[in-house]
N, C-alpha and C positions, 0 to 999 in steps of 0.2 A: 895492403892492395889500394883500398880506401885515399891512403894519403897519396899516393901516386894520381889516381883518379881526381883528386881535389888541385892540385899542382897544375894535371895537364887542362882540366878542364873550368881553371878560373877564369882566362880571357873570357871564354865562351856566355860566365856569371855575369861578369861586368857588362857584355854587351846586350845581355837580355833583359837585364835591369834597367839599363841606360837607355837602348832603343829597343822597346819589347816588339817585337813581332810576329804574327803567325806564321808558320813553319820558318821560324829564325834563323836554320843555317844555309837554307837555299837564296831565302832574303840578304843575308849578309852577303852570300858570297857573289851573289847576283849584283850588289850593289859596287861590289869590287868591278868585277869586268862579267858580263853576259858568257863569256865562254867558262869562268869560273864556275858559273850558276849551273851550267849545262855538264861541265865535272863534277859537280856536287850528284846532281841527280844520276848518273853515272855509278858513282861511287856506294851513295845512297839506297840505288839499287839491291847492290851486290853485298852490301851488309846488312839488309832486310833480310836476306838468306840465312844469315847468321841468327837469326830469330828461333831458328831451331836447338840452338845449345840453349834455350830459355825450356824448354818442353824439354828437352834431354835434361836439364839439370833438376826442376822440378819431379822426373820421371825418377830419377836418382835416389832422390830422399825419398821420395813415397814408396817405393819398391823395397827401400830399407825397412819401412814399415810393416808393409803387405805384399806377401810373395804375388805378383800379378807380372803383366807382360810389360815392360818398359815402354818398346815402342809404343802400343795401344793407348798407354797411360800420357807418352810425351804427345802423340798426336790430339788427344782427346783435348789436352790443355791447353794446347796452342788454339785449337779451334773454336774452343769457348772463349779464348781470347779475343781472337778474331771476331765472332758475332756479336761477341759484347761491343767492341769497338764500334760495329756499326751501329747502333742504336744511341749512341751519341755520347759526350763526356760525363752528363750525370751519372748516367747508368755505369759506365767504366770505372768512375771513381766510387760506385758503390760495389761494384767487383772488388775493386783495388782495396776497401776496407774489409771484405770477407775473407780475402788473400792474407791481409794482415794480422786476422783473428786467428787462421790456418796455422800461421808461420809462427805464430808467439806461443799456441797452444805447440805446435813440435818443438820449441825449444824451452818451454818450461817444462814438458814430459821428458826430454832427452836430456835436461841436464844434471839430471841426478844420475846416469849413465856414464858420465863421462868420467875417463880415468885422467885424473889431473897430474896426477904424478907422473905419466908419462910423457909430458911436455916437457918436465926437466931435464929427462933421459934422453940423449940423440938417438943412442941406439935403438932405443923402443921406438921412438917417432919415426925416424928415420932408417928402418933394417935394411932399404937397398937403396939408400942414400935418397936425393931430395928430388929427384927428378917427380915424383906425386905429388910433393907439394908445390910444384911448377906447376903441374897441369891442373892441379886445382885453382890455384891463383886465375890462370887463364880462363876457367871458366868462371871465377866470382867476379872477374872485372864485369864482364855482362850483366851479372846482378846488382854488382855494386854502382855502376854507369847509369843505369835506369833511372835514379831520380834527375840526372840530367836534362831527360827527354822533356821535362817539365820546360827548358826551355822551347820549343818548338811550338807553346801554346801561352805564350807570354803576351800574343797581342790580343789576345781574348780574355784575360784576367784583370780584376780590378784592382789597381796597386800592385805591380807586379815588383815594383823596387822594394816591398816589405813583404810579400809573401814567398817570392822565389828564393832568396837566399836560405830562412826558417826553413821552406820545403826541400829542398834539396842536401842541403843540413843534414836535415834528421833522417830523412828518406835514405841518405850514404851510410849514416850512422848506423841503423837500425839493420840494414842489410850487411853491415860490415861484420856485424856480432852477430 
């Protein structure tokens, strides 16, 4: 999934580093044509509704550790992220660091419980066919493509040509694994 995201988003990365803009997607589409800018706003509004998948994904992982209501967990995490973004990018960056530590902890404690032998046996890994992996990939794409959101802030960064490719590469790689 990470390779597909890189291939699809590579032109955006080139634009974001050569012509950095705040609200980059809107700015680029509006440069092409004001009608495309308006179309982008409509599509973007619909896409923001899909942010609920982030809360759902987090709730799924969290509820596998602790037996709580996944709806409450998902709504709570989305609300926390929304409120943190209201307080500016520096606070959002601090929260991102906290979430990275939490995710790393989840991986460190979960890795010893992985049954690597089942990966090599398709009848164990896919007992009901490949539909499950396809469904999982559709959720993972949201997490993996999150690093490309940094392009929207390129106009407010110092040296985006240096920072963005590294930040997007590493955040996508970490999210993919």
